[in-house]
C-alpha positions as CSV (number, residue, x, y, z in Angstrom):
1,M,-7.1,10.1,-23.3
2,L,-10.1,9.7,-21.1
3,Q,-10.1,11.3,-17.7
4,P,-10.7,8.9,-14.7
5,S,-14.0,10.6,-14.0
6,T,-15.3,9.8,-17.5
7,L,-14.4,6.1,-17.3
8,D,-16.9,3.4,-16.8
9,P,-17.1,2.7,-13.0
10,E,-15.9,-0.9,-13.6
11,I,-12.9,0.2,-15.5
12,R,-12.1,2.8,-12.9
13,E,-12.3,0.2,-10.2
14,L,-10.0,-2.2,-12.1
15,K,-7.5,0.6,-12.7
16,E,-7.5,1.3,-8.9
17,L,-6.9,-2.4,-8.2
18,A,-4.0,-2.4,-10.8
19,V,-2.4,0.6,-9.0
20,F,-2.8,-1.2,-5.6
21,F,-1.2,-4.4,-6.9
22,S,1.5,-2.5,-8.7
23,A,2.5,-0.8,-5.4
24,L,2.8,-4.3,-3.9
25,R,5.0,-5.8,-6.6
26,D,8.2,-4.8,-4.9
27,V,9.7,-7.1,-2.3
28,L,10.9,-4.3,-0.2
29,R,7.5,-2.7,0.0
30,L,6.0,-6.0,1.1
31,R,8.8,-6.3,3.7
32,I,8.0,-2.7,4.9
33,L,4.3,-3.6,5.3
34,L,5.1,-6.8,7.2
35,A,7.6,-5.0,9.5
36,L,5.0,-2.4,10.3
37,A,2.3,-5.1,10.8
38,S,4.4,-6.9,13.3
39,S,5.8,-3.8,15.1
40,G,2.8,-1.5,15.1
41,E,4.7,1.7,14.5
42,L,8.3,2.3,13.5
43,T,10.3,5.4,12.5
44,V,11.8,5.5,9.0
45,T,15.2,5.0,10.7
46,E,14.0,1.9,12.6
47,L,12.5,0.5,9.4
48,A,15.8,1.0,7.6
49,R,17.7,-0.7,10.4
50,T,15.2,-3.5,10.7
51,L,15.2,-4.2,6.9
52,R,19.0,-3.6,6.6
53,V,18.6,-1.1,3.8
54,S,19.3,2.6,3.5
55,Q,17.0,5.2,4.9
56,P,16.6,7.0,1.5
57,L,15.6,3.6,0.0
58,V,12.9,3.1,2.7
59,S,11.6,6.6,2.1
60,F,11.5,6.0,-1.7
61,H,9.4,2.9,-1.2
62,L,7.2,4.4,1.5
63,R,5.9,7.0,-0.9
64,P,3.6,4.9,-3.1
65,L,2.4,3.1,0.0
66,R,1.5,6.4,1.6
67,V,-0.2,7.8,-1.5
68,L,-2.4,4.7,-1.6
69,G,-3.2,5.1,2.1
70,L,-1.7,1.7,3.0
71,V,0.8,3.4,5.4
72,T,0.3,6.4,7.5
73,V,3.0,8.7,8.7
74,R,3.1,11.1,11.6
75,P,5.9,13.5,12.2
76,A,7.4,13.8,15.7
77,G,10.3,16.1,15.9
78,R,12.9,15.1,13.3
79,E,11.5,11.6,12.9
80,L,8.6,10.2,10.9
81,Y,6.6,7.4,12.6
82,C,5.1,5.0,10.2
83,S,2.2,2.6,10.7
84,I,0.2,0.2,8.5
85,D,-3.4,0.8,7.7
86,V,-4.6,-2.8,7.9
87,E,-8.3,-1.8,7.3
88,E,-7.4,-0.1,4.0
89,I,-5.4,-3.1,2.8
90,Q,-8.2,-5.4,3.8
91,R,-10.8,-3.2,2.1
92,R,-8.8,-3.2,-1.2
93,L,-8.2,-7.0,-1.0
94,A,-11.9,-7.6,-0.2
95,G,-12.8,-5.5,-3.3
96,F,-10.6,-7.8,-5.4
97,T,-11.9,-10.9,-3.8
98,E,-15.5,-9.8,-4.6
99,R,-14.6,-9.1,-8.2
100,L,-12.9,-12.6,-8.4
101,D,-15.9,-14.3,-6.8
102,D,-18.3,-12.5,-9.3
103,A,-16.1,-13.6,-12.2
104,I,-16.0,-17.2,-11.0
105,D,-19.8,-17.3,-10.5
106,V,-20.3,-16.2,-14.1
107,C,-18.3,-19.3,-15.3
């Protein structure tokens, strides 16, 4: 299997887009992003209460969003405060839109 560093840059970019969209395929993850977008910053406990789901479930779904840099977390005592990185989401969506525009222009 080829390592990511040896892949064609186009393939690497498409793989990154696939991981991004894969992280967004879950409704709860989208709800988390929207809750953070409307509130600015929430603790994991507040997110769980707002979304009416368990705290462990919120934590489970936050992980891929954090790994991709779509959500940032800052510890404060026993709580974790979460916020959305709108610029990162916009950057990734813009990359996809550019790819889409390029493909359409070829047709």
